[in-house]
Each structure stands twice: as structure tokens, then as C-alpha cells.
C-alpha positions as CSV (number, residue, x, y, z in Angstrom):
1,M,-10.8,-31.1,72.9
2,R,-11.5,-28.1,75.1
3,T,-13.4,-29.2,78.2
4,R,-14.8,-25.8,79.2
5,P,-18.2,-25.6,77.4
6,L,-19.3,-22.9,75.0
7,K,-22.4,-21.3,76.5
8,V,-25.6,-20.9,74.4
9,A,-28.7,-18.8,75.1
10,L,-31.9,-19.5,73.3
11,L,-34.4,-16.7,72.6
12,G,-37.8,-18.3,71.8
13,C,-38.9,-21.9,72.4
14,G,-41.6,-22.5,69.9
15,V,-41.6,-25.2,67.2
16,V,-38.1,-24.3,66.0
17,G,-36.6,-23.3,69.3
18,S,-37.8,-26.4,71.2
19,E,-36.4,-28.7,68.4
20,A,-33.1,-26.8,68.4
21,A,-32.9,-27.3,72.2
22,R,-33.7,-31.0,71.8
23,I,-31.0,-31.6,69.2
24,M,-28.4,-29.7,71.4
25,T,-29.3,-32.1,74.2
26,T,-29.7,-35.4,72.5
27,H,-26.7,-34.9,70.1
28,A,-24.4,-33.2,72.7
29,D,-21.5,-35.7,72.2
30,D,-21.6,-35.5,68.4
31,L,-21.8,-31.7,68.5
32,A,-18.9,-31.5,70.9
33,A,-16.8,-33.7,68.6
34,R,-17.6,-31.6,65.6
35,I,-17.0,-28.3,67.3
36,G,-14.0,-29.2,69.5
37,A,-15.7,-28.3,72.7
38,P,-18.9,-29.1,74.5
39,V,-22.0,-26.9,74.0
40,E,-24.1,-26.0,77.0
41,L,-27.6,-24.5,76.9
42,V,-27.6,-22.0,79.8
43,G,-30.8,-20.1,79.3
44,V,-34.1,-20.1,77.4
45,A,-36.1,-16.9,77.1
46,V,-39.9,-17.3,76.6
47,R,-43.1,-15.3,77.0
48,R,-45.1,-18.0,78.8
49,P,-43.0,-19.7,81.5
50,S,-45.8,-21.9,82.7
51,K,-46.0,-23.9,79.5
52,V,-44.5,-27.4,79.8
53,R,-41.5,-27.8,77.5
54,E,-40.5,-31.4,77.3
55,G,-36.8,-32.1,77.6
56,I,-35.9,-28.6,78.8
57,D,-34.8,-28.1,82.4
58,P,-37.4,-25.6,83.9
59,A,-34.5,-23.9,85.7
60,L,-33.3,-22.6,82.3
61,I,-36.5,-20.8,81.6
62,T,-36.7,-17.1,82.0
63,T,-39.0,-14.3,80.8
64,D,-36.1,-11.7,81.0
65,A,-34.5,-12.0,77.6
66,T,-32.6,-8.8,78.1
67,A,-30.9,-10.0,81.2
68,L,-30.1,-13.3,79.5
69,V,-28.2,-11.6,76.6
70,Q,-26.5,-9.2,79.0
71,R,-24.9,-11.9,81.1
72,G,-21.5,-11.4,79.5
73,D,-20.5,-15.1,79.6
74,I,-22.7,-16.2,76.7
75,D,-20.8,-17.3,73.6
76,V,-23.7,-17.7,71.2
77,V,-27.3,-16.4,71.2
78,V,-29.8,-18.3,69.1
79,E,-32.7,-16.0,68.1
80,V,-35.9,-17.7,66.9
81,I,-38.6,-15.4,68.3
82,G,-39.1,-13.6,65.0
83,G,-40.5,-10.1,64.3
84,I,-38.6,-6.8,64.4
85,E,-38.7,-5.9,68.1
86,P,-37.6,-6.9,70.6
87,A,-35.4,-9.2,68.4
88,R,-33.4,-6.3,66.9
89,T,-32.5,-4.8,70.3
90,L,-31.8,-8.3,71.8
91,I,-29.4,-9.1,69.0
92,T,-27.5,-5.9,69.1
93,T,-27.3,-6.2,72.9
94,A,-25.9,-9.7,72.5
95,F,-23.2,-8.4,70.2
96,E,-22.3,-5.6,72.8
97,N,-22.0,-8.2,75.5
98,G,-19.6,-10.6,73.7
99,A,-22.0,-13.1,72.0
100,S,-22.3,-14.0,68.4
101,V,-25.8,-14.6,67.0
102,V,-27.5,-17.3,65.0
103,S,-30.9,-16.1,63.7
104,A,-33.9,-17.5,61.8
105,N,-35.5,-14.0,61.6
106,K,-36.1,-13.3,57.9
107,A,-38.3,-10.3,58.5
108,L,-35.7,-8.5,60.6
109,L,-32.8,-9.4,58.3
110,A,-34.8,-8.2,55.2
111,E,-35.7,-4.9,57.0
112,D,-32.5,-4.1,58.9
113,G,-29.8,-6.5,57.9
114,A,-27.3,-3.8,57.1
115,A,-27.5,-2.4,60.6
116,L,-27.2,-5.8,62.2
117,H,-24.2,-6.7,60.1
118,A,-22.6,-3.3,61.0
119,A,-23.1,-4.1,64.7
120,A,-21.7,-7.5,64.4
121,E,-18.6,-6.1,62.6
122,K,-18.2,-3.3,65.2
123,Y,-18.0,-5.8,68.1
124,G,-16.2,-8.5,66.2
125,R,-19.0,-11.0,66.3
126,D,-20.6,-13.5,63.9
127,L,-24.1,-13.1,62.4
128,Y,-25.3,-16.4,60.8
129,Y,-28.8,-16.9,59.4
130,E,-29.1,-20.0,57.2
131,A,-32.5,-20.8,58.7
132,A,-34.0,-17.5,57.6
133,V,-34.4,-18.4,54.0
134,A,-35.3,-21.9,53.1
135,G,-35.4,-24.1,56.2
136,A,-33.0,-27.1,56.0
137,I,-31.9,-26.2,52.4
138,P,-28.2,-25.1,52.4
139,L,-28.5,-21.9,50.5
140,V,-27.2,-18.8,52.3
141,R,-23.8,-20.4,52.9
142,P,-23.3,-21.7,49.3
143,L,-24.2,-18.2,48.0
144,R,-22.1,-16.4,50.7
145,E,-19.1,-18.8,50.6
146,S,-19.1,-21.5,47.9
147,L,-20.0,-19.0,45.1
148,A,-18.0,-16.1,46.6
149,G,-15.5,-16.3,43.6
150,D,-18.2,-16.5,41.0
151,K,-20.7,-14.0,39.5
152,V,-24.3,-14.9,40.2
153,N,-26.7,-13.5,37.6
154,R,-30.0,-14.9,38.7
155,V,-31.7,-16.6,41.6
156,L,-35.1,-18.1,40.8
157,G,-37.0,-20.0,43.5
158,I,-40.0,-21.4,45.3
159,V,-39.3,-20.2,48.9
160,N,-42.7,-20.5,50.6
161,G,-44.0,-24.0,51.3
162,T,-47.6,-22.9,52.1
163,T,-48.2,-21.2,48.7
164,N,-46.5,-24.0,46.8
165,F,-48.8,-26.6,48.5
166,I,-51.9,-24.5,47.7
167,L,-50.9,-24.0,44.0
168,D,-49.9,-27.7,43.7
169,K,-53.3,-28.8,45.0
170,M,-55.1,-26.5,42.6
171,D,-53.1,-28.0,39.7
172,T,-53.3,-31.7,40.6
173,S,-56.8,-31.9,42.1
174,G,-58.6,-29.1,40.3
175,A,-59.5,-27.4,43.7
176,G,-60.2,-23.7,43.9
177,Y,-58.0,-21.4,45.9
178,S,-60.2,-21.5,49.0
179,E,-60.5,-25.3,49.0
180,A,-56.7,-25.7,48.7
181,L,-56.1,-23.1,51.5
182,D,-58.5,-25.0,53.8
183,E,-56.6,-28.2,53.1
184,A,-53.3,-26.5,53.8
185,T,-54.6,-25.2,57.1
186,A,-56.0,-28.5,58.1
187,L,-52.6,-30.2,57.5
188,G,-50.7,-27.5,59.4
189,Y,-49.0,-25.9,56.4
190,A,-50.9,-22.7,56.7
191,E,-51.3,-20.5,59.8
192,A,-54.7,-19.4,61.2
193,D,-53.9,-16.1,59.6
194,P,-52.1,-17.0,56.3
195,T,-51.6,-13.4,55.1
196,A,-47.8,-13.4,55.4
197,D,-47.6,-16.5,53.1
198,V,-50.4,-16.1,50.6
199,E,-49.8,-12.4,50.1
200,G,-46.1,-12.9,49.4
201,F,-44.6,-11.1,52.4
202,D,-42.7,-14.1,53.6
203,A,-41.3,-14.8,50.2
204,A,-40.4,-11.1,49.7
205,A,-38.3,-11.1,52.8
206,K,-36.4,-14.1,51.6
207,A,-36.0,-12.6,48.2
208,A,-34.4,-9.5,49.8
209,I,-31.9,-11.6,51.7
210,L,-31.0,-13.7,48.7
211,A,-30.6,-10.7,46.4
212,G,-28.3,-9.0,48.8
213,I,-26.1,-12.0,49.2
214,A,-26.1,-13.0,45.5
215,F,-25.3,-9.5,44.1
216,H,-23.2,-8.1,46.9
217,T,-25.5,-5.2,47.4
218,R,-28.1,-4.0,49.9
219,V,-31.7,-5.0,49.1
220,K,-34.5,-4.4,51.7
221,I,-37.9,-5.9,51.7
222,G,-39.3,-2.5,50.5
223,D,-37.3,-2.9,47.3
224,V,-39.0,-6.2,46.4
225,H,-42.1,-6.1,44.2
226,R,-44.7,-8.3,45.8
227,E,-47.8,-10.1,44.6
228,G,-49.6,-12.9,46.3
229,I,-51.6,-15.9,45.1
230,T,-55.1,-14.9,46.3
231,E,-56.2,-13.9,42.8
232,V,-55.0,-17.1,41.1
233,T,-58.0,-19.0,39.8
234,A,-58.7,-22.5,38.6
235,A,-59.0,-20.9,35.1
236,D,-55.5,-19.6,35.4
237,I,-54.3,-23.1,36.3
238,A,-56.1,-24.6,33.4
239,S,-54.7,-22.0,31.0
240,A,-51.2,-22.8,32.2
241,R,-51.8,-26.5,31.7
242,R,-52.9,-25.9,28.1
243,M,-49.6,-24.1,27.5
244,G,-47.6,-27.0,29.0
245,C,-47.0,-24.9,32.1
246,T,-47.8,-24.9,35.8
247,V,-48.3,-21.9,38.2
248,K,-45.8,-21.2,41.0
249,L,-45.2,-18.3,43.4
250,L,-41.7,-17.4,42.5
251,A,-39.0,-15.2,44.1
252,I,-36.9,-13.8,41.3
253,C,-33.7,-11.9,41.8
254,E,-31.8,-10.8,38.7
255,R,-28.8,-8.8,37.7
256,A,-29.4,-6.5,34.8
257,A,-27.8,-7.4,31.5
258,D,-25.5,-4.4,31.6
259,G,-24.6,-5.3,35.3
260,R,-25.6,-1.8,36.5
261,S,-28.6,-2.7,38.6
262,V,-30.6,-5.6,40.1
263,T,-34.3,-6.4,40.5
264,A,-36.1,-8.5,43.1
265,R,-39.7,-9.6,42.8
266,V,-42.2,-12.1,44.1
267,H,-45.3,-13.0,42.1
268,P,-47.2,-16.0,40.7
269,A,-45.9,-17.1,37.3
270,M,-46.4,-19.8,34.7
271,I,-43.3,-21.9,34.2
272,P,-42.9,-24.7,31.6
273,L,-43.3,-28.2,32.9
274,S,-39.8,-28.9,31.5
275,H,-38.3,-26.5,34.0
276,P,-36.8,-28.1,37.2
277,L,-39.0,-25.9,39.5
278,A,-42.2,-27.2,37.9
279,S,-41.7,-30.6,39.6
280,V,-41.5,-29.1,43.1
281,R,-44.6,-30.4,44.8
282,E,-46.6,-29.9,48.0
283,A,-44.8,-27.8,50.7
284,Y,-41.3,-28.2,49.4
285,N,-39.0,-25.4,48.4
286,A,-36.4,-25.2,45.7
287,V,-34.1,-22.5,44.4
288,F,-32.5,-22.3,41.0
289,V,-29.2,-20.3,40.9
290,E,-27.5,-19.2,37.6
291,A,-23.9,-18.3,38.0
292,E,-21.3,-17.3,35.3
293,A,-18.8,-20.0,36.0
294,A,-20.7,-22.6,37.9
295,G,-23.7,-22.6,35.5
296,Q,-27.1,-23.7,36.8
297,L,-27.4,-25.1,40.3
298,M,-30.6,-26.2,42.1
299,F,-31.2,-26.5,45.8
300,Y,-34.2,-28.5,46.9
301,G,-35.8,-29.7,50.2
302,P,-38.2,-29.0,53.0
303,G,-38.3,-25.2,53.4
304,A,-40.1,-24.9,56.8
305,G,-41.1,-26.9,59.9
306,G,-39.5,-27.4,63.3
307,S,-37.0,-30.1,62.4
308,P,-35.8,-28.8,59.0
309,T,-35.4,-25.2,60.3
310,A,-33.7,-26.4,63.5
311,S,-31.2,-28.4,61.4
312,A,-30.2,-25.1,59.7
313,V,-29.9,-23.4,63.1
314,L,-27.7,-26.1,64.5
315,G,-25.5,-26.0,61.3
316,D,-24.9,-22.3,62.0
317,L,-24.3,-22.9,65.7
318,V,-21.6,-25.4,64.9
319,A,-19.9,-22.9,62.5
320,V,-20.1,-20.0,64.9
321,C,-18.8,-22.1,67.8
322,R,-15.8,-23.2,65.7
323,N,-15.1,-19.6,64.9
324,K,-15.2,-18.8,68.6
325,L,-12.7,-21.5,69.4
326,G,-10.4,-20.2,66.6
327,E,-10.8,-16.6,67.8
328,A,-12.1,-15.7,64.3
329,T,-15.3,-14.6,62.6
330,G,-16.9,-15.8,59.5
331,P,-17.9,-13.8,56.4
332,G,-19.9,-10.7,57.1
333,E,-21.9,-8.5,54.9
334,S,-20.6,-8.0,51.3
335,A,-22.3,-5.0,49.8
336,Y,-19.4,-3.5,47.9
337,T,-21.2,-3.3,44.5
338,R,-23.8,-0.8,45.8
339,L,-26.1,-1.6,42.8
340,P,-29.4,0.2,42.6
341,V,-32.6,-1.8,42.6
342,S,-34.6,-1.1,39.5
343,P,-38.4,-0.6,39.7
344,M,-40.8,-3.3,38.5
345,G,-41.7,-1.2,35.5
346,E,-38.3,-1.9,34.0
347,V,-38.5,-5.7,34.4
348,V,-38.8,-7.5,31.1
349,T,-40.7,-10.7,30.8
350,R,-43.5,-12.5,29.0
351,Y,-47.2,-12.2,29.9
352,H,-50.3,-14.3,29.8
353,I,-53.4,-12.1,29.6
354,S,-57.0,-13.3,29.7
355,L,-59.7,-10.9,28.4
356,D,-63.5,-11.1,28.5
357,V,-64.6,-9.6,25.2
358,A,-67.7,-9.2,22.9
359,D,-68.0,-12.0,20.4
360,K,-68.2,-10.0,17.2
361,P,-66.1,-9.2,14.2
362,G,-63.1,-6.8,14.6
363,V,-62.5,-7.4,18.3
364,L,-59.2,-9.3,17.7
365,A,-58.0,-6.5,15.4
366,Q,-58.8,-3.9,18.0
367,V,-57.0,-5.8,20.7
368,A,-54.0,-6.4,18.5
369,T,-53.8,-2.7,17.6
370,V,-53.6,-1.8,21.3
371,F,-50.7,-4.2,21.8
372,A,-48.9,-2.8,18.8
373,E,-49.4,0.8,19.9
374,Q,-47.9,0.0,23.2
375,G,-44.9,-1.8,21.7
376,V,-45.8,-5.2,23.1
377,S,-45.4,-8.0,20.6
378,I,-48.0,-10.9,20.6
379,D,-46.7,-14.5,20.5
380,T,-50.0,-16.4,20.4
381,V,-53.8,-15.7,20.7
382,R,-56.6,-18.1,21.6
383,Q,-60.3,-17.1,21.3
384,Q,-63.4,-18.9,22.4
385,G,-66.9,-17.4,22.0
386,K,-70.6,-18.2,22.6
387,D,-73.8,-16.2,22.7
388,G,-72.3,-12.8,22.2
389,E,-69.5,-13.2,24.8
390,A,-66.0,-14.5,24.3
391,S,-62.7,-15.0,26.1
392,L,-59.5,-14.0,24.5
393,V,-56.1,-15.3,25.8
394,V,-53.0,-13.4,24.6
395,V,-49.5,-14.6,25.3
396,T,-46.8,-11.9,24.6
397,H,-43.2,-11.9,23.7
398,R,-40.9,-10.3,26.3
399,A,-41.8,-6.8,27.2
400,P,-41.2,-4.3,30.0
401,D,-43.7,-4.4,32.8
402,A,-44.5,-0.7,32.3
403,A,-45.4,-1.3,28.6
404,L,-47.7,-4.1,29.7
405,S,-49.4,-1.9,32.3
406,G,-50.0,0.7,29.6
407,T,-51.4,-2.0,27.4
408,V,-53.9,-3.2,30.0
409,E,-55.0,0.3,30.8
410,A,-55.7,0.9,27.0
411,L,-57.5,-2.4,26.7
412,R,-59.9,-1.5,29.5
413,K,-61.0,1.6,27.5
414,L,-62.2,-0.5,24.6
415,D,-66.0,-0.9,24.4
416,T,-65.5,-4.4,23.2
417,V,-63.4,-5.5,26.2
418,R,-65.7,-6.4,29.1
419,G,-62.9,-6.9,31.5
420,V,-59.4,-8.2,32.2
421,A,-59.9,-11.6,33.8
422,S,-56.3,-12.2,34.7
423,I,-52.7,-11.2,34.0
424,M,-49.8,-13.6,34.8
425,R,-46.2,-13.5,33.9
426,V,-44.5,-16.4,32.1
427,E,-41.0,-17.3,33.5
428,G,-38.4,-20.0,33.2
429,E,-37.9,-20.0,29.5
């Protein structure tokens, strides 16, 4: 074993950073044995130096992150500060000054991953980011390495624990969205401002990363169709249950049937209770991968939190340190296919549409005519009416999203349709 330690700088010391530092300290001997050299934490960059950080030597604390990554003797920089800047500049500066990087920054990787990979390649460094997608769940490395010889056709997953907790509580307890969100906040699953989670931004960033790795093409967060869960109602949950389904916020990345394009989207969807993802409860994550040779694979576990995410960070740290000792680098970006990302209008799926209509003869015929004129085939219809008002629930066969949008627009023009109560896609069949 080499006695000279590999030097590590930590950018950020919040929930994840402090846990990563703790593991580096308490498991130092084990990490050294696994790597082949000791690992030494030599600096921790923070914004609030006065805060007490248990288990971390105060002498390591600095507010000058730029000076830390410019030292020139750092082997690995661990970035867990999040956001676009200054993280982007600090990472590229680390590459320039001889350090490889382990990051948990999904937003930055989804926005500017290509440039970061290019910088890592230019300077001969590693860029690892297992923790950016699904916490402790090993997902990036299996896609990037274990399935490198296979053809992945679809990645379907629950990649945000906050939204899964909310939807699970709405399903199991009958709570409304606001009640379930309040419970998630009280338990620490939701931030004070939950927008990134409940509006799907967090999941969209992860979908962009997964699609890029799975399909060997560049996908940015702006390419991902995004819908959140704020409009999901107790009535939607009940309708799903009547169909033998449950509602989940899904990240779906697919290769087109002809192999010439890909799609990436995040939105609530009904999935059958028989599907493996339907049983994923509370704040857990799970990702279902469909590959040509390997078949169907499912990865499941805690997708967020200090300890799970730090576990992924440390796994990457071990891999990068081993590469350093071997004077090698791991796999970089693979974007050779250069496949275009198709717009959401071309995505083909099933739909569950709930309409408020007048309770009188001929309404169903009018609605069916609109679907037929738009080329959308109806699978089932359920109607309930009382005192001149009725609800009509239509489940379609598979159709392009653009055709469904045209159908909804035409339905709203009917005098007998009082309103479109909800539209939800049906997946997993």
C-alpha cells in the first residue's frame, strides 16, 4: 500500500457533505485498504465558517473555495454545493489544477454536462456523479459500465422521493395534495420551498442525465418535457384505483422504435398495480431499465438524504482514487449516437381523461365523435350523472400526445362539455 495519502477537498458541508466527511474520517482504514492508499481530507469550503461542524477539524474550514481548488496538490475534489455557479467554475478550475471531481450536482450536469465532460477529457481527469441521480441506488455506473455492451431501450423510474411520498399518502390515506405535502414537510421529506420537487424540476434534471447515459447522446434539461404533481387530485387517485392502478411521478426516457430519436419526459401517470414500480412506497426511489440483451432490470432504494447520498459520493471517491493510483481515468461521456430528442407531441401513450358534461342524451355520442375525428381510439368509457350534471371518464388506446391535445381542444368547444377535470397518462403496460 502506498503510504503517501491522496488529498481530497470538499466543496460544501451541508447534510451530504458533512456525512461524506464523517465517513472519510471514521472509515479511514477501510477506505485506505480498498483504495490502496490513505485518503486525507485537506480542506472544506463553506459559506458560513462560524457554524459548528461536529467531527471536522476547524482548521480545515475555508470560505475561499477558489483558492482551495487551485492548490495544485489536490487529487480529488468532492462538490456537493449544488446549483450552476460557482459550482461550474470551481469544477473546471479543479480539472485545470490537476484534480478529478466527484459531484452530486444534478442541476449542473443536466444543464452543462457536455462542457464538464469535455473539460475533464481535456485535462485527463475523472468526472463521477453517481450521487446526482438516485442517492444510494447504484444506477449511473451500471448504465455507464455494466450495460455498456447492451442496447438500452427504455428507462422508467421514480426518481424523486418527496413526490413519491406525497402521492403514496394520497393513495393510502385518502389525503388531499395539500395535506400530504404538509406531512412530507413535517417529516423533513419536503423543503420549505418544495417547487423543485413538486413541479418536476428535480426529476427532469435526473431524466436528462439518465437519457444521456442510456442512449449515448446529449440530452439537456431543456429537452425534457416536465409536469409536476400539484394538479393531481384525490379524484384522480380514486379513478386510478378503480382501474387497478396507482399514480406516480415518472421519469421516462425512451428510444424510438426506429432507433432514430429519443424522448425524455417527467409527468404524473397511472401505472397498473401489477407493475414493480407501483409497490414503491413513501420516499423511496426505483428505476426500471429495459435493455435488449439484459431484459428488464429494477434498481430500488433510498433516493435522497445525507447518508444514502454520501454513500454514493464515497463509492465514486473510491473509484476515482483507484484510477489516480493506476494513472488512468474511468469512462467519460459517450455521446456518439447524436440522436435528436423528439418533442412531446410525438410521444405515443394512453390517456385517462375526466370530463364534466351535461347529463342529457347524445353527449356521449358527441364526445366519441370528437375522439374519432382526431384519430384517438377509445378503450373504455365510464359515465355518472345526477341533476343535469355528469362526469365522463374516457380511457384511450395509445395515441400521439399531439392528437390528444387536439382532442382536448375540440372537446372544450362542445356546449355539452362543462370542463376538462383532469388528463393523465397511463404507463407501464
